[in-house]
N, C-alpha and C positions, 0 to 999 in steps of 0.2 A: 501406406506403402512408402518405403524409404526412397527418397530422391537420390539419384546419382549425381556425381560431380558434373557441373556444367563445363563443357569443353570450350575453352577460350582460344580463339584464333591466335596463332603466333604473331601475326601482324600487330595485334592489340598490345600484347605484352612487350614486344620489342620496341614499339613506339614509346611506351611509358618508361621502360627500363633504360632506354637509350638517351634519356635526358640528363643534363648536368644540373646540379643544385644551384639555385639562385635565391639566397635569402633576400627578402624584400619587406619594406614597411607598408607599401601600398600595392594594390592590384595593378596600378598604373605603371609600376616600376618595370614590370616585364610585360611587354606590349605586343598584342596581335601575333605576328609571325614568330616572335621570340618564343612563344609557348610551345612551338614545335620542337625545340631542342633544350628548353630550360624548364625545370620543375620549381615551382614557387608556391608559397602560401602567404597571403597578406598577413603582416605582423609577425611572421616567423623569422625574425632577424637573427636568431641564434642557430648555428648550424646543427646542433644536436636536436633541437626542436624540429627543424625542417627534415632531418634524417628520420625522425620518428614518424612523421607523416608519410614520407616517401616509402620507407621499408614496410609499414603496415599496409599501405595502399597497394604496393607491389605484390605483397602476399595475397591480399584479397582479390586483386586482379587476376593473378595466376590461378587462383582456386575458383574463379567464377563466382565469388561471394558478393553480396550486396551490402548496403549501408548497415543493416541491422547486425550483420556478422562482423563488419569492420569496426563499429563503434567501441565494443569492449576491448579490441586490440589497441586502438589509439588511446583509449582511456587509461589502460594499464601503463603504456609508455609515458604519457604526459604526466600521470601521477608520480611515476618514478623520477621524472625530471622536475617536478614541482610546478607544473604548468596546468594542472587540472583545477584551476580556480582563476578568478579575475586577477590580472596583473597589469602593471603599467609597462608600456613599451616605448622606448625612445627611437626617434627617427635618426638613423645613422648619418643621414645627410644634413640634419638640423634644419630642414626645410619646414617641417610641421612640428607642432608641439607634441609632447608626450600624449599617448592615447591609452585608454583602458581596453584590454582585449580579454575575452573569456572564451578560451578554446573548448570549454565544456558545454557551451551553448549548443543545443541540438540544431538550431537553425543555422548557425555558422558551420558546424560540422557537415550538415547535409549539403550546404552550398559548396564546401571544399571538395567533398567526395564526388558530388555530381559533376562539377566542372572538369575535374581531372579524369574521371572514368569515362564520361561521355565524349571528351575530346579524343581519348585513346580509341574508343570504339568507332568514332567517326573516321579517324585516320585509317583504322583497320579496314573499314568498309570501303574507303576510297582505294586502298591498295588492291583489295580483292576485285573491285569493280574494274580497275585498270587491267588487271591480269585476265579478267573474263570478258572484256568488251567485244571480242570477236563474236561471241555467242549472244551476249546481252549488251548491245551497244548504246542503249538508251536508259536514262534515269527518269523515274516518275516521282514527282513530289507528292508524298502521301499525307493525308490529313492527320493532324496532331491528335494525340490521345488526351490532351489537356481538357479539363472541364471549362476552362476560361481562356480560350485561344486568342492570340493576338489577331486583330482584323487583317493586318497586312499579310500575315502568314497564311491565313485562309485563302487569300487571293492567289497564292502560289500553288495551292492544292490542285492537282490534275495537270500541272505543267509537265510536258514531256519534251526533253531535249537530249541530244547526243551527250555522252559522258564528257567529251572534251569541249563542250560549249563553254564560252567564257562565263556564262551565268553561274556555273558551279564553282568557279574560283572564289566567289564571294558568298554564295547562297547555299553551300553544302551544309546541312544541319549538323549540330545545333546552331541556331541563328540568334541566340540570346541567352541570358541567364534563365535556366529552368525550361528552355525550349524543348518540347518533346516531338517536334516534327521529325519526319524520316523520309528517306528516299528508297525506292525499290528499283532494281535493275530489271529491264524487260527486253524482249526480243524486238527486232525491227518489224516483224509481222504484227506483234501485239501493239506496238506504237502506231502503226498504220491503221489498225482496226479501231483503236481508241480515239485518236485525234479527230476532233470535230463532233464527238458524240457526248451525250449526257446520260448519266446513270445514277440510280438511287442506290446508296451504299449503307443506309441505316435510317434510324428514327431518332428525332430529338425527344427530350422529356415531354414536350407538349403534344407529341404524336405526329408532328409534321415530318415530311421526308427530308433526309440529308442528301442533296444532289451534288454531283460533281460534274463540271464541264471539263472535258479533256482537250488541251490545246498545246500547240507548240509556239505560242506567242506570249512571252512574258508580259505581265501587266506593267503599265507605265505608272509608277508611283511618284514620279518627279525626279529632280536631280539629286545627286549624292549630297550628303550633308557634311559640312566641315566640322570635325571634332578636334579640339586642341587638348592634348594630354597635359594636364596642369603640372605634372611631375617632370616631364621631359621637355615640354614645349613643342613636341612633334605634332604636326597637323596631319590628320588622316581624313580621307573621304570615305564616308560610311553610307551604303545604300539605305534608303528609307525602309524602316521596318526591322532593321538589324541593330542589336545593341552594340555600341562602340566596344571594340576589342574582339568581337565575334565575326568580323567581316572577312574572315580568312577560311581557307580549307585546310584543316590540320594535316591531312596526308600529303597534299600538294606542297604545303609550306615546309613540311619535314624534308622532302626530297630537295627542294630548292635551297633551303637554308643550310643543309648539310654541305652542299657544294660551295656556297658562298663563304661560309665560315672556314672551311678547310683550305681553300685556295690561299687565304691570308696566312693561316697557320703553317702550311707547308713551305711557303716561300721563305719563312724565317727560321724553319726548323733545321737542326743538323740531320745528317743522313739517317742515323739510327732511329731518332724520334720520328722522322718522316715516314719510315717504313711501318712503324707501329700504327701511326695515324691512318695510313693508307689501307692497312689490313682491316682496321675497324670500319673504315668507310665502305669498303667493298663487301663486308659482311652484313652491313645494314640493309634490311629488306626494302627500305624506302628509297635507297639509291637505285635499286633494281627496277623501279618504276620507269626509269629512263627509256627502256626499250619500248615502252608503250606510249610515250609522249610524242606528239606531232611536232612540238617546238624543238629547235636545235639547242642543245645544251652541251657545254664543254665540261667534261668530267676529269678530275685529277686522276691520272693513270699511273704515275710513278714519280720518283725523285732521282734525278740523274745529274749530279754535279759534274761528272766527267764529260757527259754530252754537252752540258751547258758551256764548259770551257772549250771543247773542241769545235762546237758550232757557233760560239760567241753569242749565245742566247742571253736574254735579260733575266731569266729565272731558271732554276734547276727543276721546276715543276713541269712534268710532261702531261699534256692533256690529250683526250680523245673525244671527238665529237659524237654526240648521241646518234646521228644518222649513220655513221660508220658501224656502230654497234647494231643498230636496228637492221641495216641492210645485210650485214654478215649473218645475223641470226635468221633472217627471212630466206636468204638465198643460198646459204652454205651449211645449213643444219648445225650451226653453232649455238651455244647457250650463253647466258650471262655469266655462268660460272667460268667459262673459258676466259672471258675478259677480266675476271677477278684474279687471274694469274699475272696480269700486267705489272703490278707493283714489284713482284719478285723477279719477273723476267727483265724488267728495265734495270734492276739493280745488279743482276748477275750475268746478263747475256754477253756474248762475244760481239763486239762492235766492228763492223766491216764497212768499207766504202760502198756506195750505192752501185748497183749493177749497171745503171745507165750513166754513171759518172756525173751525177748531180752533186755538186759540192755542198749543197744545202741539205742533203739527205744522207742518213746512215741506215745500213741494214743491220738488224740485230738478230742473232741466232741463239736459241736457248734450248737445252735438253732437259726434259722432265720425264725421267724414266726412259721408256723407249720412244717417246714422242719428241719430235723436234718442232719448235715453234719459230716462225719468222715474222718479224714486224719491221716496218719502215718508219723512221722518225725524221721529220723535216723541221727545220727552223723556218717560221713564217716570216713574211715581209716585215712585221712589226716586232720580230725577235723572240717569239715564243715557240717552245718545242711542242710538236703535234704528232701523235700517232695517226697515220692515215691508212694503215693496213695491218691485219693480224690474221695468220692462218697457219695450219699445220703443213709440214712438208716431209717427204720421205728422204732418208739419208742419201740414197743413190741419186735421186733427182737433184738434190742440192749440190752434191759433189760435182756432178756434170756441169751445172750452171757456174759454180765457182771456178772450175777448171777453164771453162771457155772465157771467163772474165780475167784469168790470170791470177786468181786468188787461191790461197791455201785453205784446206779444211782446218777449222780452228781446234779440233780435238785429236789431232794426229791421225793415225790410220784407223 
């Protein structure tokens, strides 16, 4: 029977395709959280070689294809580029001597494909888990399918914790090179039923039972281990049992690094470039995880040089706190797509004084078709522009409010 095409979740493809290229001599050059937004292959220091890996993996990822389907694709591209045989590679930083690399090596190719594809799938699972946590609020660490599992990873099997527990910030699989551990999302009822019980889930080769104890108490494997990146000098704390560089949650890191990286880029960008960056940001599904996060996060919402000048702010970047987004979605039937309008609104809206005569606040009105949006932007005590409200208003209601405040309707009659 002919197999159909495997459906690949959009979260997986967008995670992979949303990265920027980062040619690197060593796997240590792109470290930990950086993998959430950078695509790299160790020793692929030439951009055309890196692009060959990226384009073929992107195609395989979108088609739901595995390693055996991808290998002929990359072999064709690397043969065309003259890289389907051993070659010497020089370290661009001159830190290490020239090294021989053989991209035709089956072991090397499997490692490259596995690490990139499994990180993308892990990130996709995290996003789906965040979106579905009202119905499935707990994550269960599932036994690995590996024939030679790591002893530490076996100690996590059966662990049940809420999806937002700090444990998953560092222990969301994969937790090392070649790690086949998984998690499964479960209901609160199933978690309550399982915790404190023991169940037989299979047989070993010798006929003995494979038993799992279900618990909500993570095992104590000792203190985190210091790891010094010999390429960058950066020191990281890595939990015992996790390979250095894998102590991150790809989906969570993607959402956080998006915001951290863009804040810096926006502050230095001109207005036209900033609008393009903001549009890309709000189109990224990993930013949309913010409505599901308990931690308060400041999101870049717009680029407003005129507001910066008027309110004497330190930056033209306008931010909105995640709790405002979360509360408006929960209490006012809004969606994250409504907030994705903010970059355009902040660039085009009519700016009026605050209705309550607060000199540090401005009221913004913006027409989108037949819809009128209103937002309030305030300059904070430390000089930053913040959106503290966004909602739709009817024209008649707004006209009455403006008239009472002695203001004119910005669009004539």
